[in-house]
C-alpha positions as CSV (number, residue, x, y, z in Angstrom):
1,M,10.3,-79.8,-45.1
2,E,11.7,-77.9,-48.0
3,E,14.8,-77.0,-46.0
4,F,15.3,-80.7,-45.1
5,E,15.0,-81.7,-48.8
6,A,17.4,-78.9,-49.8
7,S,19.8,-80.1,-47.2
8,E,19.5,-83.7,-48.3
9,S,20.0,-82.7,-51.9
10,S,23.1,-80.6,-51.0
11,K,24.6,-83.6,-49.1
12,K,23.9,-85.9,-52.1
13,T,25.5,-83.4,-54.5
14,K,28.6,-83.1,-52.3
15,S,28.8,-86.8,-52.0
16,I,28.7,-87.2,-55.7
17,Y,31.4,-84.6,-56.3
18,I,33.7,-86.1,-53.6
19,S,33.3,-89.6,-55.2
20,T,34.0,-88.0,-58.6
21,V,37.2,-86.3,-57.4
22,F,38.5,-89.6,-55.8
23,G,37.5,-91.6,-58.9
24,I,39.5,-89.2,-61.0
25,A,42.4,-89.3,-58.5
26,M,42.5,-93.1,-58.6
27,V,42.6,-93.2,-62.4
28,L,45.2,-90.4,-62.6
29,L,47.2,-92.3,-60.0
30,M,47.4,-95.3,-62.3
31,V,48.4,-93.0,-65.2
32,G,51.1,-91.4,-63.0
33,L,52.4,-94.8,-62.0
34,L,52.6,-95.9,-65.6
35,G,54.5,-92.6,-66.4
36,L,57.0,-93.4,-63.6
37,I,57.4,-96.9,-64.9
38,L,58.2,-95.5,-68.4
39,V,60.7,-93.0,-66.9
40,H,62.3,-95.8,-64.9
41,A,62.3,-98.2,-67.9
42,N,64.1,-95.6,-70.0
43,K,66.6,-94.8,-67.2
44,L,67.2,-98.5,-66.5
45,S,67.7,-99.2,-70.2
46,R,70.4,-96.5,-70.4
47,Y,71.9,-97.6,-67.1
48,V,72.3,-101.2,-68.3
49,K,73.7,-100.1,-71.7
50,E,76.2,-97.7,-70.1
51,N,77.5,-100.5,-67.8
52,I,78.7,-102.7,-70.6
53,V,82.5,-102.8,-70.3
54,L,85.1,-103.0,-73.0
55,N,88.4,-104.4,-71.7
56,V,91.2,-102.7,-73.7
57,Y,94.5,-104.6,-73.0
58,V,97.7,-102.8,-73.8
59,D,101.1,-104.1,-74.8
60,E,103.3,-105.5,-72.0
61,G,106.1,-103.0,-72.7
62,A,103.8,-99.9,-72.6
63,H,104.6,-97.3,-70.0
64,E,102.0,-96.2,-67.6
65,S,102.2,-92.6,-68.8
66,D,101.5,-93.7,-72.4
67,V,98.5,-95.7,-71.2
68,L,97.2,-92.7,-69.3
69,Q,97.6,-90.6,-72.4
70,L,95.6,-93.2,-74.3
71,Q,92.9,-93.0,-71.6
72,K,92.6,-89.2,-72.1
73,Q,92.3,-89.7,-75.9
74,L,89.5,-92.2,-75.3
75,E,87.6,-89.9,-72.9
76,A,87.6,-87.2,-75.6
77,N,85.8,-89.6,-77.9
78,P,82.1,-88.7,-78.2
79,M,81.2,-92.4,-78.0
80,V,82.8,-92.9,-74.6
81,K,81.0,-92.1,-71.4
82,T,83.8,-92.9,-69.0
83,T,87.0,-95.0,-68.6
84,Q,89.0,-96.6,-65.8
85,Y,92.7,-97.4,-65.7
86,V,93.4,-100.9,-64.3
87,S,97.1,-101.3,-63.4
88,K,98.7,-104.7,-63.1
89,E,98.5,-104.5,-59.3
90,L,94.8,-103.6,-59.3
91,A,94.0,-106.4,-61.8
92,A,95.8,-108.8,-59.5
93,R,93.9,-107.7,-56.5
94,N,90.6,-108.0,-58.3
95,L,91.4,-111.5,-59.6
96,E,92.6,-112.5,-56.1
97,K,89.1,-111.5,-54.7
98,D,87.4,-113.6,-57.4
99,L,89.6,-116.6,-56.9
100,G,89.9,-116.3,-53.1
101,E,93.6,-117.0,-53.1
102,D,96.9,-115.2,-53.8
103,F,97.8,-116.5,-57.2
104,V,100.7,-114.0,-57.6
105,K,102.4,-115.6,-54.5
106,F,101.8,-119.1,-56.0
107,L,103.2,-118.2,-59.4
108,G,105.9,-116.0,-58.2
109,Y,105.1,-113.2,-60.6
110,N,102.1,-111.2,-61.9
111,P,101.0,-112.4,-65.4
112,L,98.3,-109.8,-65.9
113,S,98.6,-106.8,-68.2
114,Q,97.6,-103.2,-67.8
115,S,94.2,-102.4,-69.3
116,L,91.6,-99.8,-69.6
117,D,87.9,-100.4,-68.8
118,V,85.9,-98.4,-71.3
119,Y,82.1,-97.7,-70.9
120,L,80.3,-96.4,-74.0
121,K,77.3,-94.0,-74.0
122,A,73.9,-95.8,-74.3
123,D,73.3,-94.7,-77.9
124,Y,76.5,-96.6,-79.0
125,A,75.9,-99.8,-76.9
126,N,75.3,-102.0,-79.9
127,N,77.5,-104.5,-81.7
128,T,77.7,-102.4,-84.9
129,D,79.1,-99.3,-83.2
130,I,81.2,-101.3,-80.7
131,E,82.9,-103.2,-83.6
132,K,83.7,-99.9,-85.3
133,F,85.1,-98.6,-82.1
134,K,87.1,-101.8,-81.6
135,T,88.5,-101.6,-85.1
136,E,89.7,-98.0,-84.5
137,L,91.3,-99.0,-81.2
138,L,93.2,-101.9,-82.7
139,K,94.9,-99.5,-85.1
140,N,96.8,-98.1,-82.1
141,P,100.1,-100.1,-81.8
142,M,99.9,-99.9,-78.1
143,V,96.5,-101.8,-78.0
144,K,97.0,-105.6,-77.9
145,E,93.4,-106.8,-77.6
146,V,89.8,-105.5,-77.0
147,K,87.3,-107.8,-75.3
148,Y,83.6,-107.5,-74.6
149,Q,80.7,-109.9,-74.4
150,Q,79.2,-109.7,-77.9
151,S,76.4,-112.2,-77.2
152,L,75.4,-110.3,-74.1
153,V,75.1,-107.1,-76.0
154,D,72.9,-108.7,-78.7
155,Q,70.7,-110.3,-76.1
156,M,70.4,-107.2,-74.0
157,N,69.3,-105.0,-76.9
158,Q,66.7,-107.5,-78.1
159,N,65.2,-107.8,-74.6
160,L,65.2,-104.1,-74.0
161,T,63.5,-103.5,-77.4
162,S,60.8,-106.2,-76.7
163,I,60.2,-104.7,-73.2
164,S,59.9,-101.2,-74.5
165,L,57.4,-102.2,-77.2
166,F,55.3,-104.1,-74.6
167,I,55.3,-101.1,-72.2
168,L,54.4,-98.7,-75.0
169,G,51.5,-100.8,-76.2
170,F,50.3,-101.2,-72.6
171,A,50.6,-97.5,-72.0
172,V,48.4,-96.6,-75.1
173,I,45.7,-99.1,-74.0
174,F,45.8,-97.9,-70.4
175,V,45.5,-94.2,-71.4
176,I,42.5,-95.0,-73.5
177,L,40.8,-96.9,-70.7
178,S,41.7,-94.1,-68.2
179,V,40.0,-91.5,-70.5
180,A,36.9,-93.8,-70.7
181,L,36.8,-94.3,-66.9
182,I,37.1,-90.6,-66.1
183,N,34.5,-89.8,-68.8
184,N,32.0,-92.3,-67.3
185,T,32.6,-91.0,-63.8
186,I,31.9,-87.4,-64.8
187,R,28.8,-88.4,-66.9
188,L,27.3,-90.0,-63.8
189,A,28.0,-86.9,-61.8
190,I,26.3,-84.6,-64.4
191,Y,23.4,-87.1,-64.7
192,S,22.4,-86.1,-61.1
193,Q,22.2,-82.4,-62.3
194,R,20.2,-83.1,-65.5
195,F,17.0,-81.5,-64.2
196,L,18.9,-78.4,-63.0
197,I,20.4,-78.0,-66.5
198,K,17.1,-78.4,-68.2
199,S,15.4,-75.9,-65.7
200,M,18.1,-73.3,-66.5
201,Q,17.6,-73.8,-70.2
202,L,13.8,-73.5,-69.9
203,V,14.1,-70.1,-68.1
204,G,16.1,-68.7,-71.0
205,A,19.8,-69.3,-69.9
206,T,22.1,-69.7,-72.9
207,K,24.0,-72.9,-73.4
208,G,27.4,-71.1,-72.7
209,F,26.0,-69.7,-69.5
210,I,24.8,-73.1,-68.3
211,R,28.0,-74.9,-69.4
212,K,30.5,-72.5,-67.8
213,P,30.0,-73.3,-64.0
214,F,29.9,-77.1,-64.8
215,I,33.2,-76.9,-66.8
216,L,34.8,-74.8,-64.1
217,Y,33.8,-77.4,-61.5
218,G,35.1,-80.1,-63.8
219,I,38.5,-78.3,-64.1
220,W,38.6,-77.9,-60.3
221,H,37.8,-81.6,-59.8
222,G,40.5,-82.5,-62.3
223,I,43.1,-80.4,-60.4
224,L,42.1,-81.9,-57.0
225,G,42.1,-85.4,-58.4
226,A,45.6,-84.8,-59.9
227,L,47.0,-83.4,-56.7
228,I,45.7,-86.3,-54.7
229,A,47.3,-88.7,-57.2
230,I,50.6,-86.8,-57.1
231,M,50.7,-86.9,-53.3
232,I,50.2,-90.7,-53.4
233,L,52.9,-91.0,-56.1
234,M,55.3,-89.0,-54.0
235,I,54.7,-91.2,-51.0
236,T,55.2,-94.3,-53.2
237,L,58.5,-92.9,-54.5
238,Y,59.6,-92.1,-50.9
239,V,58.8,-95.6,-49.7
240,G,60.3,-97.2,-52.8
241,Q,63.6,-95.3,-52.2
242,K,63.7,-96.4,-48.6
243,E,63.0,-100.1,-49.5
244,I,65.3,-100.1,-52.6
245,P,68.1,-97.5,-52.1
246,D,69.5,-98.3,-55.6
247,L,66.5,-96.6,-57.1
248,V,68.3,-93.3,-56.4
249,V,70.6,-94.1,-59.4
250,L,67.5,-94.1,-61.7
251,Q,65.8,-91.0,-60.3
252,D,65.6,-87.9,-62.4
253,Y,63.5,-85.2,-60.6
254,T,63.2,-83.2,-63.8
255,E,61.5,-86.1,-65.6
256,F,59.4,-86.8,-62.5
257,G,58.3,-83.2,-62.6
258,I,57.3,-83.6,-66.2
259,V,55.2,-86.7,-65.3
260,F,53.5,-84.8,-62.5
261,V,52.7,-81.8,-64.8
262,L,51.3,-84.3,-67.4
263,V,49.1,-85.9,-64.8
264,I,47.7,-82.4,-63.8
265,G,47.2,-81.5,-67.5
266,L,45.5,-84.8,-68.3
267,G,43.2,-84.4,-65.3
268,I,42.2,-80.9,-66.3
269,F,41.7,-81.7,-70.0
270,I,39.8,-84.9,-69.6
271,S,37.6,-83.5,-66.8
272,A,36.8,-80.3,-68.7
273,F,36.2,-82.1,-72.0
274,S,34.0,-84.9,-70.5
275,T,32.0,-82.3,-68.6
276,Y,31.4,-80.3,-71.8
277,L,30.2,-83.4,-73.6
278,A,28.0,-84.5,-70.7
279,V,26.3,-81.1,-70.3
280,N,25.8,-80.8,-74.0
281,K,24.0,-84.2,-74.0
282,Y,21.4,-83.0,-71.5
283,L,21.1,-79.6,-73.2
284,R,20.0,-81.5,-76.4
285,L,17.6,-83.9,-74.6
286,K,13.9,-83.3,-74.6
287,I,12.2,-83.0,-71.2
288,F,10.4,-86.4,-71.4
289,N,13.8,-88.1,-72.1
290,L,15.2,-86.9,-68.8
291,Y,13.2,-89.6,-67.0
292,R,14.7,-92.4,-69.0
């Protein structure tokens, strides 16, 4: 009979620990997904900003070699990410694709000018810096005109700022809720061991001696939960890349690695700290309060 009760108790304890690990894993999965969203949001913001194009039109009489020399000077500028030379012929082909007809044949000549498409680094993709850059460019006698969509730049920066603040606020609230959920899960697991804790205390075991195995188990559960969460996250990334191939542009495996390390660290810290608090609670309780 005693062996049966011990077996049932062991099964119950294992069941509680398994549910604790999976509870931690699900919460850390949500934290990890939020981390990936933050990484992608930052990458997407930079990607959008660095795809704003400044069309630099040069004088009709400018030689191609001079335009290419200007291109090299621009690429040496710390504000510039990349440039592209657009010859009269390439500009005509691009416009022909947009119009769907050969306008050069219709007009009898190519009215388009040589130009340079300039893409700035994300940190300089705002109207203030762009206007300064434009002013400097127009000092060059070869440059005839610089065009870009000013209203689009303003709208883009406003929207990205609003989205970033919303995601940041959501992230703070979500992390707080995650800590509370993991803490409650672990407290329920320790609750089932409250009589064991008090029995060890009654036979003379020190608080540190009692706490140690529980905290080690808590750390182990945090690691297991984090690893399960990371496996699911990796599967999610793989499926996402298959479904949306353009996500490859936004992926940075170093930053993903940082997110995964933070998930593991958060799992260990919250599990260990919550276990410490829960065990301390039952160490302080009087025996008659254990039944409440």
